Wavefront OBJ file of the C-alpha trace (Angstrom):
o trace
v -54.825 53.196 -26.650
v -58.948 53.562 -25.508
v -58.562 49.904 -24.359
v -56.229 50.501 -22.185
v -58.507 53.588 -20.772
v -61.262 51.529 -19.987
v -58.802 49.274 -18.335
v -56.609 51.803 -16.103
v -59.868 54.147 -15.735
v -61.092 51.511 -13.443
v -57.849 50.560 -11.521
v -56.630 53.835 -10.765
v -59.941 54.763 -9.508
v -59.532 52.480 -6.893
v -56.361 53.040 -5.842
v -56.869 56.490 -5.683
v -59.400 55.246 -3.070
v -56.944 52.936 -0.922
v -53.573 55.655 -1.508
v -54.955 59.283 -2.439
v -56.072 60.680 -4.845
v -52.520 63.317 -4.479
v -50.272 60.361 -4.854
v -52.212 58.202 -7.474
v -51.684 61.300 -9.624
v -48.132 62.135 -8.962
v -46.765 58.247 -9.285
v -49.295 58.786 -13.088
v -47.571 61.746 -14.003
v -44.619 60.329 -13.175
v -44.906 56.956 -15.462
v -46.278 59.659 -18.280
v -43.141 61.122 -17.842
v -40.675 58.358 -17.965
v -42.476 56.624 -21.250
v -41.860 60.603 -22.570
v -37.926 60.382 -21.310
v -37.605 56.582 -23.550
v -39.039 58.062 -26.643
v -38.005 61.177 -26.368
v -35.334 60.476 -29.230
v -38.345 59.879 -31.954
v -40.070 62.964 -30.760
v -39.290 65.965 -32.620
v -39.460 64.211 -35.892
v -43.508 62.540 -34.276
v -43.657 66.955 -33.309
v -42.659 67.972 -36.894
v -45.364 65.573 -38.690
v -48.432 66.415 -36.447
v -47.143 70.301 -37.123
v -46.564 69.679 -41.026
v -50.257 67.962 -41.569
l 1 2 3 4 5 6 7 8 9 10 11 12 13 14 15 16 17 18 19 20 21 22 23 24 25 26 27 28 29 30 31 32 33 34 35 36 37 38 39 40 41 42 43 44 45 46 47 48 49 50 51 52 53
């Protein structure tokens, strides 16, 4: 997880310089939303596990 952030942060910074912060932010949020939606079937189980911990 942290290794992904180490790689993604400089890359997204360059993308923000090239395309603007707003566009990169929206694209990043849409990507995260798509990942959440594809795993939404198991998301309630994960939340229940976090709440019970």
